[in-house]
ZAKE-487670 format. One record per residue (C-alpha): residue number from 1; x, y negated, z negated. Coordinates in nm, 4 decimals, decimal comma. Layout:
# residues N
+-----+----------+----------+----------+
:  nr :       px :       py :       pz :
+-----+----------+----------+----------+
: NUM :        X :        Y :        Z :
...
+-----+----------+----------+----------+
END
This chain:
# residues 86
+-----+----------+----------+----------+
:  nr :       px :       py :       pz :
+-----+----------+----------+----------+
:   1 : -10,3162 :  -1,7683 :   0,3752 :
:   2 : -10,1991 :  -2,0624 :   0,1641 :
:   3 : -10,0971 :  -2,3984 :   0,3051 :
:   4 :  -9,8426 :  -2,6056 :   0,1182 :
:   5 :  -9,8303 :  -2,9832 :   0,1419 :
:   6 :  -9,4777 :  -3,0987 :   0,2097 :
:   7 :  -9,5613 :  -3,4661 :   0,1625 :
:   8 :  -9,8446 :  -3,6156 :  -0,0420 :
:   9 :  -9,9601 :  -3,9648 :  -0,1339 :
:  10 : -10,1027 :  -4,0766 :  -0,4651 :
:  11 : -10,4734 :  -4,1353 :  -0,4620 :
:  12 : -10,5981 :  -4,4737 :  -0,5706 :
:  13 : -10,8552 :  -4,4535 :  -0,8450 :
:  14 : -11,1640 :  -4,6616 :  -0,7555 :
:  15 : -11,2418 :  -4,9305 :  -1,0147 :
:  16 : -11,6041 :  -4,8119 :  -1,0495 :
:  17 : -11,4729 :  -4,4624 :  -1,1244 :
:  18 : -11,2518 :  -4,5989 :  -1,4011 :
:  19 : -11,5299 :  -4,8078 :  -1,5511 :
:  20 : -11,7870 :  -4,5284 :  -1,5357 :
:  21 : -11,5417 :  -4,2422 :  -1,6027 :
:  22 : -11,6649 :  -4,0555 :  -1,2955 :
:  23 : -11,5107 :  -3,7123 :  -1,2568 :
:  24 : -11,5429 :  -3,4482 :  -0,9919 :
:  25 : -11,3934 :  -3,2741 :  -0,6951 :
:  26 : -11,4078 :  -3,4049 :  -0,3405 :
:  27 : -11,3955 :  -3,1327 :  -0,0749 :
:  28 : -11,2536 :  -3,2379 :   0,2616 :
:  29 : -11,2532 :  -3,0486 :   0,5923 :
:  30 : -10,9231 :  -3,0798 :   0,7765 :
:  31 : -10,7559 :  -2,9613 :   1,0930 :
:  32 : -10,3804 :  -2,9293 :   1,0393 :
:  33 : -10,1909 :  -2,9547 :   1,3683 :
:  34 :  -9,9013 :  -2,7406 :   1,4864 :
:  35 :  -9,6683 :  -3,0164 :   1,3636 :
:  36 :  -9,8077 :  -3,0038 :   1,0063 :
:  37 :  -9,9873 :  -3,3390 :   1,0394 :
:  38 : -10,3597 :  -3,3734 :   0,9697 :
:  39 : -10,5400 :  -3,4118 :   1,3028 :
:  40 : -10,8990 :  -3,4503 :   1,1793 :
:  41 : -11,0338 :  -3,5144 :   0,8318 :
:  42 : -11,3884 :  -3,5508 :   0,7028 :
:  43 : -11,5716 :  -3,5370 :   0,3712 :
:  44 : -11,7679 :  -3,2207 :   0,3023 :
:  45 : -11,8910 :  -3,2802 :  -0,0530 :
:  46 : -11,8193 :  -3,4611 :  -0,3768 :
:  47 : -11,9076 :  -3,7763 :  -0,5697 :
:  48 : -11,9635 :  -4,0613 :  -0,3184 :
:  49 : -11,7609 :  -4,3088 :  -0,5290 :
:  50 : -11,4541 :  -4,0829 :  -0,4981 :
:  51 : -11,4816 :  -3,9766 :  -0,1342 :
:  52 : -11,3095 :  -4,2743 :   0,0289 :
:  53 : -11,0204 :  -4,2611 :  -0,2178 :
:  54 : -10,9660 :  -3,8914 :  -0,1430 :
:  55 : -10,9826 :  -3,9477 :   0,2344 :
:  56 : -10,7331 :  -4,2345 :   0,2182 :
:  57 : -10,4837 :  -4,0324 :   0,0126 :
:  58 : -10,5073 :  -3,7045 :   0,2031 :
:  59 : -10,4817 :  -3,8566 :   0,5509 :
:  60 : -10,1162 :  -3,9332 :   0,4690 :
:  61 : -10,0301 :  -3,5798 :   0,3585 :
:  62 :  -9,8204 :  -3,3506 :   0,5751 :
:  63 :  -9,7991 :  -2,9732 :   0,5588 :
:  64 :  -9,5276 :  -2,7168 :   0,6193 :
:  65 :  -9,5730 :  -2,5552 :   0,9575 :
:  66 :  -9,7788 :  -2,2387 :   0,9554 :
:  67 :  -9,6389 :  -1,9775 :   1,1879 :
:  68 :  -9,7983 :  -1,6596 :   1,3174 :
:  69 :  -9,5520 :  -1,4241 :   1,4849 :
:  70 :  -9,3015 :  -1,7103 :   1,4867 :
:  71 :  -9,5353 :  -1,9516 :   1,6684 :
:  72 :  -9,6673 :  -2,2675 :   1,5001 :
:  73 : -10,0492 :  -2,2701 :   1,4865 :
:  74 : -10,3267 :  -2,5172 :   1,4040 :
:  75 : -10,5253 :  -2,4421 :   1,0900 :
:  76 : -10,8803 :  -2,5407 :   0,9947 :
:  77 : -10,8989 :  -2,5645 :   0,6151 :
:  78 : -11,0651 :  -2,7293 :   0,3179 :
:  79 : -10,8755 :  -2,9517 :   0,0774 :
:  80 : -10,9959 :  -3,0176 :  -0,2761 :
:  81 : -10,9058 :  -3,3421 :  -0,4531 :
:  82 : -10,9952 :  -3,3378 :  -0,8212 :
:  83 : -11,0453 :  -3,6471 :  -1,0362 :
:  84 : -11,0600 :  -3,6028 :  -1,4126 :
:  85 : -11,0197 :  -3,8364 :  -1,7061 :
:  86 : -10,7588 :  -3,6322 :  -1,8900 :
+-----+----------+----------+----------+
END
């Protein structure tokens, strides 16, 4: 099952990350509500200097409704936010 974000926000790059060229992937645990809006969001893993930036960006995302047998359902998922210097 693949969720598709229908609205995303740009992530702000932390100044320390820019200065130190920190790269990595932040993994977030999320509960997507029946309306496609993130209900709960927490950091699972990733570089500490990037975690807050990822949380702030993703909390504004919205997803297309996921339907099972025509009924909108909540979905527990993980979201990966990757920072690279390329």
